[in-house]
MARLUM-263418 format. One record per residue (C-alpha): residue number from 1; x, y, z; residue in one letter. Coordinates in steps of 0.25 Angstrom, whole numbers, plus 5000, padded with zeros to 4 digits. Layout:
! MARLUM-263418
<atom n="NUM" east="X" north="Y" up="Z" res="A"/>
...
! end
This chain:
! MARLUM-263418
<atom n="1" east="5000" north="5000" up="5000" res="M"/>
<atom n="2" east="5005" north="5014" up="4996" res="A"/>
<atom n="3" east="5010" north="5023" up="5007" res="T"/>
<atom n="4" east="5002" north="5036" up="5009" res="T"/>
<atom n="5" east="5009" north="5049" up="5007" res="I"/>
<atom n="6" east="5008" north="5060" up="5017" res="K"/>
<atom n="7" east="5009" north="5075" up="5016" res="A"/>
<atom n="8" east="5020" north="5082" up="5023" res="M"/>
<atom n="9" east="5017" north="5096" up="5027" res="T"/>
<atom n="10" east="5028" north="5108" up="5025" res="P"/>
<atom n="11" east="5027" north="5109" up="5041" res="Q"/>
<atom n="12" east="5030" north="5094" up="5043" res="E"/>
<atom n="13" east="5041" north="5095" up="5034" res="L"/>
<atom n="14" east="5047" north="5107" up="5041" res="T"/>
<atom n="15" east="5046" north="5100" up="5054" res="K"/>
<atom n="16" east="5054" north="5088" up="5048" res="K"/>
<atom n="17" east="5065" north="5098" up="5043" res="I"/>
<atom n="18" east="5066" north="5105" up="5056" res="I"/>
<atom n="19" east="5066" north="5092" up="5064" res="A"/>
<atom n="20" east="5077" north="5087" up="5053" res="Q"/>
<atom n="21" east="5069" north="5074" up="5051" res="E"/>
<atom n="22" east="5073" north="5065" up="5039" res="E"/>
<atom n="23" east="5065" north="5067" up="5026" res="L"/>
<atom n="24" east="5066" north="5063" up="5012" res="F"/>
<atom n="25" east="5061" north="5072" up="5001" res="I"/>
<atom n="26" east="5058" north="5069" up="4987" res="L"/>
<atom n="27" east="5056" north="5082" up="4980" res="D"/>
<atom n="28" east="5049" north="5080" up="4967" res="V"/>
<atom n="29" east="5051" north="5095" up="4961" res="R"/>
<atom n="30" east="5060" north="5098" up="4949" res="N"/>
<atom n="31" east="5074" north="5097" up="4952" res="E"/>
<atom n="32" east="5076" north="5112" up="4950" res="S"/>
<atom n="33" east="5065" north="5115" up="4960" res="E"/>
<atom n="34" east="5071" north="5105" up="4970" res="F"/>
<atom n="35" east="5085" north="5111" up="4969" res="M"/>
<atom n="36" east="5080" north="5125" up="4971" res="N"/>
<atom n="37" east="5072" north="5122" up="4984" res="W"/>
<atom n="38" east="5070" north="5110" up="4991" res="K"/>
<atom n="39" east="5066" north="5105" up="5006" res="I"/>
<atom n="40" east="5078" north="5104" up="5014" res="E"/>
<atom n="41" east="5081" north="5098" up="5028" res="G"/>
<atom n="42" east="5092" north="5092" up="5036" res="V"/>
<atom n="43" east="5087" north="5078" up="5035" res="K"/>
<atom n="44" east="5079" north="5079" up="5022" res="I"/>
<atom n="45" east="5084" north="5071" up="5010" res="N"/>
<atom n="46" east="5079" north="5076" up="4996" res="L"/>
<atom n="47" east="5077" north="5070" up="4983" res="L"/>
<atom n="48" east="5072" north="5077" up="4971" res="N"/>
<atom n="49" east="5065" north="5069" up="4959" res="I"/>
<atom n="50" east="5056" north="5078" up="4951" res="P"/>
<atom n="51" east="5042" north="5074" up="4950" res="Y"/>
<atom n="52" east="5042" north="5072" up="4935" res="F"/>
<atom n="53" east="5053" north="5061" up="4937" res="D"/>
<atom n="54" east="5043" north="5054" up="4946" res="L"/>
<atom n="55" east="5030" north="5054" up="4938" res="L"/>
<atom n="56" east="5033" north="5041" up="4932" res="D"/>
<atom n="57" east="5035" north="5034" up="4946" res="G"/>
<atom n="58" east="5044" north="5035" up="4958" res="V"/>
<atom n="59" east="5051" north="5022" up="4957" res="D"/>
<atom n="60" east="5064" north="5028" up="4953" res="D"/>
<atom n="61" east="5063" north="5037" up="4965" res="A"/>
<atom n="62" east="5060" north="5026" up="4975" res="L"/>
<atom n="63" east="5074" north="5022" up="4978" res="D"/>
<atom n="64" east="5078" north="5036" up="4981" res="K"/>
<atom n="65" east="5068" north="5038" up="4992" res="I"/>
<atom n="66" east="5071" north="5032" up="5005" res="P"/>
<atom n="67" east="5062" north="5022" up="5013" res="D"/>
<atom n="68" east="5059" north="5025" up="5028" res="G"/>
<atom n="69" east="5060" north="5040" up="5027" res="K"/>
<atom n="70" east="5049" north="5051" up="5026" res="N"/>
<atom n="71" east="5048" north="5055" up="5011" res="I"/>
<atom n="72" east="5043" north="5069" up="5007" res="L"/>
<atom n="73" east="5039" north="5072" up="4992" res="V"/>
<atom n="74" east="5040" north="5086" up="4989" res="V"/>
<atom n="75" east="5035" north="5094" up="4976" res="C"/>
<atom n="76" east="5032" north="5108" up="4973" res="A"/>
<atom n="77" east="5017" north="5109" up="4978" res="K"/>
<atom n="78" east="5014" north="5094" up="4983" res="E"/>
<atom n="79" east="5007" north="5087" up="4971" res="G"/>
<atom n="80" east="5019" north="5081" up="4965" res="S"/>
<atom n="81" east="5024" north="5076" up="4978" res="S"/>
<atom n="82" east="5011" north="5069" up="4982" res="I"/>
<atom n="83" east="5012" north="5061" up="4969" res="F"/>
<atom n="84" east="5026" north="5057" up="4971" res="I"/>
<atom n="85" east="5024" north="5054" up="4985" res="A"/>
<atom n="86" east="5012" north="5045" up="4982" res="E"/>
<atom n="87" east="5021" north="5038" up="4971" res="Q"/>
<atom n="88" east="5031" north="5035" up="4982" res="L"/>
<atom n="89" east="5021" north="5030" up="4992" res="A"/>
<atom n="90" east="5015" north="5020" up="4981" res="E"/>
<atom n="91" east="5030" north="5015" up="4978" res="A"/>
<atom n="92" east="5031" north="5011" up="4993" res="G"/>
<atom n="93" east="5038" north="5023" up="4999" res="K"/>
<atom n="94" east="5033" north="5027" up="5013" res="S"/>
<atom n="95" east="5033" north="5040" up="5022" res="N"/>
<atom n="96" east="5030" north="5048" up="5009" res="I"/>
<atom n="97" east="5026" north="5062" up="5011" res="H"/>
<atom n="98" east="5023" north="5074" up="5001" res="Y"/>
<atom n="99" east="5026" north="5089" up="5005" res="L"/>
<atom n="100" east="5012" north="5095" up="5007" res="E"/>
<atom n="101" east="5011" north="5107" up="4998" res="G"/>
<atom n="102" east="5025" north="5105" up="4992" res="G"/>
<atom n="103" east="5036" north="5115" up="4991" res="M"/>
<atom n="104" east="5025" north="5125" up="4990" res="K"/>
<atom n="105" east="5020" north="5123" up="5004" res="A"/>
<atom n="106" east="5034" north="5120" up="5009" res="W"/>
<atom n="107" east="5039" north="5134" up="5004" res="S"/>
<atom n="108" east="5028" north="5141" up="5012" res="D"/>
<atom n="109" east="5028" north="5133" up="5025" res="Y"/>
<atom n="110" east="5033" north="5140" up="5038" res="M"/>
<atom n="111" east="5037" north="5134" up="5051" res="E"/>
<atom n="112" east="5036" north="5143" up="5064" res="P"/>
<atom n="113" east="5048" north="5141" up="5073" res="V"/>
<atom n="114" east="5049" north="5148" up="5086" res="K"/>
<atom n="115" east="5063" north="5156" up="5088" res="I"/>
<atom n="116" east="5061" north="5159" up="5101" res="G"/>
<atom n="117" east="5055" north="5168" up="5113" res="D"/>
<atom n="118" east="5057" north="5183" up="5114" res="L"/>
<atom n="119" east="5063" north="5190" up="5127" res="K"/>
<atom n="120" east="5050" north="5197" up="5131" res="D"/>
<atom n="121" east="5040" north="5187" up="5126" res="G"/>
<atom n="122" east="5036" north="5183" up="5112" res="G"/>
<atom n="123" east="5042" north="5173" up="5102" res="E"/>
<atom n="124" east="5049" north="5173" up="5088" res="L"/>
<atom n="125" east="5045" north="5163" up="5077" res="Y"/>
<atom n="126" east="5052" north="5160" up="5065" res="Q"/>
<atom n="127" east="5044" north="5155" up="5053" res="F"/>
<atom n="128" east="5052" north="5145" up="5045" res="V"/>
<atom n="129" east="5048" north="5144" up="5030" res="R"/>
<atom n="130" east="5056" north="5132" up="5029" res="I"/>
<atom n="131" east="5054" north="5129" up="5013" res="G"/>
<atom n="132" east="5058" north="5143" up="5010" res="K"/>
<atom n="133" east="5068" north="5146" up="5021" res="G"/>
<atom n="134" east="5060" north="5159" up="5025" res="C"/>
<atom n="135" east="5059" north="5163" up="5039" res="L"/>
<atom n="136" east="5049" north="5172" up="5046" res="S"/>
<atom n="137" east="5048" north="5177" up="5060" res="Y"/>
<atom n="138" east="5037" north="5180" up="5070" res="M"/>
<atom n="139" east="5039" north="5188" up="5083" res="V"/>
<atom n="140" east="5028" north="5186" up="5093" res="L"/>
<atom n="141" east="5026" north="5194" up="5106" res="S"/>
<atom n="142" east="5014" north="5199" up="5114" res="G"/>
<atom n="143" east="5004" north="5195" up="5103" res="G"/>
<atom n="144" east="5011" north="5202" up="5092" res="E"/>
<atom n="145" east="5019" north="5196" up="5081" res="A"/>
<atom n="146" east="5030" north="5201" up="5071" res="V"/>
<atom n="147" east="5033" north="5194" up="5058" res="M"/>
<atom n="148" east="5046" north="5195" up="5052" res="I"/>
<atom n="149" east="5049" north="5191" up="5037" res="D"/>
<atom n="150" east="5035" north="5186" up="5035" res="T"/>
<atom n="151" east="5033" north="5176" up="5024" res="L"/>
<atom n="152" east="5022" north="5176" up="5015" res="R"/>
<atom n="153" east="5014" north="5165" up="5022" res="M"/>
<atom n="154" east="5008" north="5175" up="5032" res="I"/>
<atom n="155" east="4996" north="5167" up="5036" res="D"/>
<atom n="156" east="5007" north="5158" up="5044" res="V"/>
<atom n="157" east="5011" north="5170" up="5052" res="F"/>
<atom n="158" east="4997" north="5175" up="5055" res="E"/>
<atom n="159" east="4993" north="5162" up="5060" res="Q"/>
<atom n="160" east="5005" north="5160" up="5069" res="F"/>
<atom n="161" east="5004" north="5174" up="5075" res="A"/>
<atom n="162" east="4989" north="5172" up="5077" res="S"/>
<atom n="163" east="4993" north="5158" up="5084" res="D"/>
<atom n="164" east="5002" north="5166" up="5093" res="K"/>
<atom n="165" east="4991" north="5176" up="5096" res="G"/>
<atom n="166" east="4999" north="5187" up="5090" res="A"/>
<atom n="167" east="4996" north="5199" up="5080" res="K"/>
<atom n="168" east="5007" north="5201" up="5069" res="I"/>
<atom n="169" east="5010" north="5216" up="5071" res="K"/>
<atom n="170" east="5023" north="5217" up="5062" res="H"/>
<atom n="171" east="5029" north="5210" up="5050" res="T"/>
<atom n="172" east="5043" north="5213" up="5046" res="L"/>
<atom n="173" east="5052" north="5209" up="5034" res="D"/>
<atom n="174" east="5067" north="5210" up="5036" res="T"/>
<atom n="175" east="5069" north="5213" up="5022" res="H"/>
<atom n="176" east="5062" north="5213" up="5008" res="L"/>
<atom n="177" east="5062" north="5198" up="5006" res="H"/>
<atom n="178" east="5066" north="5192" up="4992" res="A"/>
<atom n="179" east="5064" north="5177" up="4994" res="D"/>
<atom n="180" east="5050" north="5177" up="5000" res="H"/>
<atom n="181" east="5037" north="5185" up="5000" res="I"/>
<atom n="182" east="5035" north="5193" up="5013" res="S"/>
<atom n="183" east="5022" north="5191" up="5020" res="G"/>
<atom n="184" east="5026" north="5203" up="5030" res="G"/>
<atom n="185" east="5017" north="5214" up="5023" res="R"/>
<atom n="186" east="5005" north="5205" up="5020" res="L"/>
<atom n="187" east="5006" north="5199" up="5035" res="L"/>
<atom n="188" east="5006" north="5214" up="5040" res="A"/>
<atom n="189" east="4995" north="5218" up="5031" res="E"/>
<atom n="190" east="4986" north="5206" up="5036" res="K"/>
<atom n="191" east="4989" north="5208" up="5051" res="T"/>
<atom n="192" east="4990" north="5223" up="5052" res="G"/>
<atom n="193" east="5005" north="5222" up="5056" res="A"/>
<atom n="194" east="5016" north="5231" up="5051" res="T"/>
<atom n="195" east="5025" north="5227" up="5040" res="Y"/>
<atom n="196" east="5040" north="5231" up="5041" res="W"/>
<atom n="197" east="5050" north="5230" up="5030" res="L"/>
<atom n="198" east="5064" north="5236" up="5029" res="P"/>
<atom n="199" east="5063" north="5249" up="5022" res="P"/>
<atom n="200" east="5076" north="5248" up="5014" res="R"/>
<atom n="201" east="5069" north="5235" up="5007" res="D"/>
<atom n="202" east="5056" north="5242" up="5005" res="A"/>
<atom n="203" east="5060" north="5253" up="4995" res="T"/>
<atom n="204" east="5051" north="5246" up="4984" res="E"/>
<atom n="205" east="5040" north="5241" up="4993" res="V"/>
<atom n="206" east="5026" north="5246" up="4990" res="I"/>
<atom n="207" east="5019" north="5244" up="5003" res="F"/>
<atom n="208" east="5020" north="5251" up="5017" res="D"/>
<atom n="209" east="5029" north="5245" up="5028" res="F"/>
<atom n="210" east="5035" north="5249" up="5041" res="E"/>
<atom n="211" east="5051" north="5251" up="5039" res="P"/>
<atom n="212" east="5059" north="5240" up="5046" res="L"/>
<atom n="213" east="5071" north="5247" up="5050" res="E"/>
<atom n="214" east="5081" north="5249" up="5062" res="E"/>
<atom n="215" east="5077" north="5257" up="5073" res="G"/>
<atom n="216" east="5063" north="5251" up="5073" res="K"/>
<atom n="217" east="5058" north="5241" up="5083" res="E"/>
<atom n="218" east="5046" north="5232" up="5082" res="I"/>
<atom n="219" east="5039" north="5227" up="5095" res="K"/>
<atom n="220" east="5031" north="5215" up="5096" res="V"/>
<atom n="221" east="5021" north="5213" up="5107" res="G"/>
<atom n="222" east="5021" north="5218" up="5121" res="H"/>
<atom n="223" east="5036" north="5214" up="5123" res="S"/>
<atom n="224" east="5048" north="5222" up="5119" res="N"/>
<atom n="225" east="5052" north="5213" up="5107" res="I"/>
<atom n="226" east="5060" north="5221" up="5098" res="R"/>
<atom n="227" east="5062" north="5219" up="5083" res="I"/>
<atom n="228" east="5074" north="5227" up="5080" res="Q"/>
<atom n="229" east="5077" north="5229" up="5065" res="P"/>
<atom n="230" east="5091" north="5230" up="5060" res="I"/>
<atom n="231" east="5095" north="5234" up="5046" res="Y"/>
<atom n="232" east="5103" north="5223" up="5040" res="S"/>
<atom n="233" east="5104" north="5225" up="5025" res="P"/>
<atom n="234" east="5110" north="5215" up="5015" res="G"/>
<atom n="235" east="5100" north="5205" up="5010" res="H"/>
<atom n="236" east="5091" north="5217" up="5007" res="T"/>
<atom n="237" east="5095" north="5232" up="5009" res="I"/>
<atom n="238" east="5084" north="5233" up="5020" res="G"/>
<atom n="239" east="5086" north="5219" up="5027" res="S"/>
<atom n="240" east="5083" north="5222" up="5042" res="T"/>
<atom n="241" east="5085" north="5212" up="5053" res="S"/>
<atom n="242" east="5077" north="5211" up="5066" res="L"/>
<atom n="243" east="5081" north="5209" up="5080" res="I"/>
<atom n="244" east="5070" north="5203" up="5088" res="I"/>
<atom n="245" east="5070" north="5203" up="5103" res="D"/>
<atom n="246" east="5086" north="5205" up="5103" res="E"/>
<atom n="247" east="5087" north="5190" up="5100" res="Q"/>
<atom n="248" east="5084" north="5187" up="5086" res="Y"/>
<atom n="249" east="5089" north="5193" up="5073" res="L"/>
<atom n="250" east="5080" north="5191" up="5061" res="L"/>
<atom n="251" east="5090" north="5193" up="5050" res="S"/>
<atom n="252" east="5081" north="5193" up="5038" res="G"/>
<atom n="253" east="5089" north="5188" up="5026" res="D"/>
<atom n="254" east="5102" north="5194" up="5031" res="I"/>
<atom n="255" east="5107" north="5183" up="5039" res="L"/>
<atom n="256" east="5104" north="5168" up="5039" res="F"/>
<atom n="257" east="5108" north="5156" up="5047" res="V"/>
<atom n="258" east="5118" north="5151" up="5037" res="E"/>
<atom n="259" east="5119" north="5162" up="5027" res="S"/>
<atom n="260" east="5117" north="5177" up="5024" res="I"/>
<atom n="261" east="5107" north="5185" up="5016" res="G"/>
<atom n="262" east="5109" north="5187" up="5001" res="R"/>
<atom n="263" east="5110" north="5202" up="4996" res="P"/>
<atom n="264" east="5106" north="5199" up="4982" res="D"/>
<atom n="265" east="5090" north="5198" up="4981" res="L"/>
<atom n="266" east="5087" north="5212" up="4978" res="A"/>
<atom n="267" east="5098" north="5213" up="4968" res="G"/>
<atom n="268" east="5108" north="5221" up="4977" res="K"/>
<atom n="269" east="5118" north="5211" up="4982" res="A"/>
<atom n="270" east="5130" north="5219" up="4980" res="E"/>
<atom n="271" east="5124" north="5231" up="4986" res="D"/>
<atom n="272" east="5120" north="5224" up="4998" res="W"/>
<atom n="273" east="5132" north="5215" up="5001" res="V"/>
<atom n="274" east="5138" north="5226" up="5010" res="A"/>
<atom n="275" east="5125" north="5227" up="5018" res="D"/>
<atom n="276" east="5123" north="5212" up="5020" res="L"/>
<atom n="277" east="5137" north="5211" up="5026" res="R"/>
<atom n="278" east="5136" north="5223" up="5035" res="S"/>
<atom n="279" east="5123" north="5217" up="5040" res="T"/>
<atom n="280" east="5129" north="5204" up="5043" res="L"/>
<atom n="281" east="5143" north="5208" up="5047" res="Y"/>
<atom n="282" east="5140" north="5221" up="5055" res="K"/>
<atom n="283" east="5125" north="5223" up="5058" res="T"/>
<atom n="284" east="5122" north="5208" up="5063" res="Y"/>
<atom n="285" east="5136" north="5207" up="5068" res="K"/>
<atom n="286" east="5133" north="5218" up="5079" res="G"/>
<atom n="287" east="5121" north="5210" up="5084" res="L"/>
<atom n="288" east="5121" north="5200" up="5095" res="S"/>
<atom n="289" east="5127" north="5186" up="5092" res="D"/>
<atom n="290" east="5115" north="5180" up="5100" res="D"/>
<atom n="291" east="5104" north="5185" up="5091" res="L"/>
<atom n="292" east="5097" north="5174" up="5084" res="M"/>
<atom n="293" east="5097" north="5176" up="5069" res="V"/>
<atom n="294" east="5083" north="5173" up="5062" res="L"/>
<atom n="295" east="5084" north="5175" up="5047" res="P"/>
<atom n="296" east="5073" north="5176" up="5037" res="A"/>
<atom n="297" east="5077" north="5164" up="5029" res="H"/>
<atom n="298" east="5085" north="5151" up="5029" res="F"/>
<atom n="299" east="5092" north="5145" up="5017" res="G"/>
<atom n="300" east="5096" north="5131" up="5022" res="K"/>
<atom n="301" east="5090" north="5121" up="5030" res="I"/>
<atom n="302" east="5102" north="5120" up="5039" res="S"/>
<atom n="303" east="5098" north="5134" up="5044" res="E"/>
<atom n="304" east="5085" north="5128" up="5050" res="L"/>
<atom n="305" east="5088" north="5124" up="5065" res="G"/>
<atom n="306" east="5082" north="5111" up="5071" res="R"/>
<atom n="307" east="5072" north="5119" up="5078" res="D"/>
<atom n="308" east="5067" north="5125" up="5065" res="G"/>
<atom n="309" east="5073" north="5139" up="5068" res="K"/>
<atom n="310" east="5081" north="5146" up="5058" res="V"/>
<atom n="311" east="5090" north="5155" up="5067" res="A"/>
<atom n="312" east="5105" north="5157" up="5072" res="A"/>
<atom n="313" east="5112" north="5165" up="5082" res="R"/>
<atom n="314" east="5119" north="5177" up="5075" res="L"/>
<atom n="315" east="5132" north="5175" up="5082" res="G"/>
<atom n="316" east="5132" north="5160" up="5077" res="D"/>
<atom n="317" east="5129" north="5165" up="5063" res="L"/>
<atom n="318" east="5142" north="5174" up="5063" res="Y"/>
<atom n="319" east="5149" north="5161" up="5065" res="K"/>
<atom n="320" east="5143" north="5152" up="5056" res="N"/>
<atom n="321" east="5135" north="5160" up="5045" res="N"/>
<atom n="322" east="5145" north="5160" up="5032" res="P"/>
<atom n="323" east="5138" north="5173" up="5029" res="G"/>
<atom n="324" east="5143" north="5180" up="5042" res="L"/>
<atom n="325" east="5158" north="5175" up="5040" res="N"/>
<atom n="326" east="5163" north="5182" up="5027" res="M"/>
<atom n="327" east="5174" north="5192" up="5032" res="Q"/>
<atom n="328" east="5177" north="5197" up="5018" res="S"/>
<atom n="329" east="5167" north="5207" up="5011" res="N"/>
<atom n="330" east="5171" north="5201" up="4998" res="D"/>
<atom n="331" east="5167" north="5187" up="5002" res="D"/>
<atom n="332" east="5154" north="5191" up="5008" res="F"/>
<atom n="333" east="5150" north="5200" up="4995" res="R"/>
<atom n="334" east="5153" north="5187" up="4987" res="S"/>
<atom n="335" east="5145" north="5178" up="4995" res="A"/>
<atom n="336" east="5133" north="5186" up="4995" res="V"/>
<atom n="337" east="5133" north="5191" up="4981" res="T"/>
<atom n="338" east="5139" north="5179" up="4973" res="E"/>
<atom n="339" east="5135" north="5164" up="4971" res="N"/>
<atom n="340" east="5121" north="5167" up="4979" res="L"/>
<atom n="341" east="5110" north="5157" up="4978" res="P"/>
<atom n="342" east="5099" north="5159" up="4968" res="P"/>
<atom n="343" east="5089" north="5171" up="4972" res="Q"/>
<atom n="344" east="5075" north="5167" up="4978" res="P"/>
<atom n="345" east="5064" north="5164" up="4969" res="N"/>
<atom n="346" east="5057" north="5176" up="4963" res="A"/>
<atom n="347" east="5065" north="5185" up="4973" res="Y"/>
<atom n="348" east="5062" north="5198" up="4965" res="Q"/>
<atom n="349" east="5047" north="5195" up="4965" res="E"/>
<atom n="350" east="5047" north="5192" up="4980" res="I"/>
<atom n="351" east="5054" north="5205" up="4982" res="R"/>
<atom n="352" east="5044" north="5213" up="4974" res="Q"/>
<atom n="353" east="5032" north="5205" up="4981" res="T"/>
<atom n="354" east="5039" north="5209" up="4995" res="N"/>
<atom n="355" east="5039" north="5224" up="4990" res="M"/>
<atom n="356" east="5024" north="5223" up="4987" res="G"/>
<atom n="357" east="5027" north="5225" up="4972" res="R"/>
<atom n="358" east="5022" north="5210" up="4968" res="M"/>
<atom n="359" east="5009" north="5204" up="4973" res="T"/>
<atom n="360" east="5010" north="5189" up="4970" res="P"/>
<atom n="361" east="4999" north="5179" up="4974" res="N"/>
<atom n="362" east="5002" north="5169" up="4984" res="E"/>
<atom n="363" east="5006" north="5158" up="4974" res="E"/>
<atom n="364" east="5015" north="5168" up="4967" res="E"/>
<atom n="365" east="5021" north="5171" up="4980" res="Q"/>
<atom n="366" east="5024" north="5157" up="4983" res="R"/>
<atom n="367" east="5030" north="5154" up="4969" res="E"/>
<atom n="368" east="5039" north="5166" up="4971" res="M"/>
<atom n="369" east="5045" north="5161" up="4984" res="E"/>
<atom n="370" east="5047" north="5147" up="4978" res="W"/>
<atom n="371" east="5060" north="5141" up="4983" res="G"/>
<atom n="372" east="5071" north="5144" up="4993" res="P"/>
<atom n="373" east="5074" north="5158" up="4999" res="N"/>
<atom n="374" east="5088" north="5160" up="4996" res="R"/>
<atom n="375" east="5090" north="5173" up="5004" res="C"/>
<atom n="376" east="5104" north="5168" up="5009" res="A"/>
<atom n="377" east="5118" north="5169" up="5003" res="V"/>
<atom n="378" east="5120" north="5154" up="5005" res="H"/>
<atom n="379" east="5106" north="5148" up="5001" res="D"/>
<atom n="380" east="5111" north="5139" up="4989" res="K"/>
! end
């Protein structure tokens, strides 16, 4: 009797990756799509056999698929993976699953992870968009919430705040994003919150915003939780980092756990190299080594901790991050302007959307964001 196949949700898959559980994935997308963007994990084994190579039967693939392990079949939108999963089950393979919603759903799923408590009460959460490598943050205190680098799936944040009994009062973007569509302005409009954006990144936007700049402080709830902006250009000319509660450094796309931000996504690489180096080697160097760095992205699965957090102590990054250990200006310039990974999919259109100059529908937005984020120098 044939084995019954089961759906595996993006949430279930995320839990397995965070727990570093073993999983064998058969990805049936075309080779080019697979090579551009794939599901990764410490104990995930991957095999790519395009769907069209399996239409006449899965017999030739059976000896490549292990017995006694959980098998997950993956495609773009689900349908092809169900068909192949059924073929494998009929051929006698067991523990066969398909990814519910395919890579389309995998790209959108976010896992909320608690980063820690705040000194005067309150909490800080990181939302890990594991399939895309994007990170959003929510600060909660005294029945109020602040969203930072909000992703476009704003219903998730609305529901999370509601479950926590909090009203969203502010949404902030650390810079004008080029790899994903910001949900910050839409969330602010929907909840009556104030939307903040660095003014140096907003010279072409066509909507109103509150300027996020040094000298301003944003309070959350009844406690004195400061969100202190620090001007930190380099990834963009307006990039602004945030220090929260004197414990956490939200570095946007300037500094990552294993890399640094790239300066080329607005076509100004040569102009912004000096800004990037000054931010990393002077501005950040003057901050406390004990600050916990919380970036807006991660590019490699090794940056995801065992608890699901993407975070690192600033002092440790100055020891271990290659982007913070280039003493020569020439070496630094070369590293951040030459041999960079491919630019994010549709990044120019994403920038135009985040300026308010394009208004793609939901499906168009999803297509624009397809693939990895590639905001870091070393995301190859």
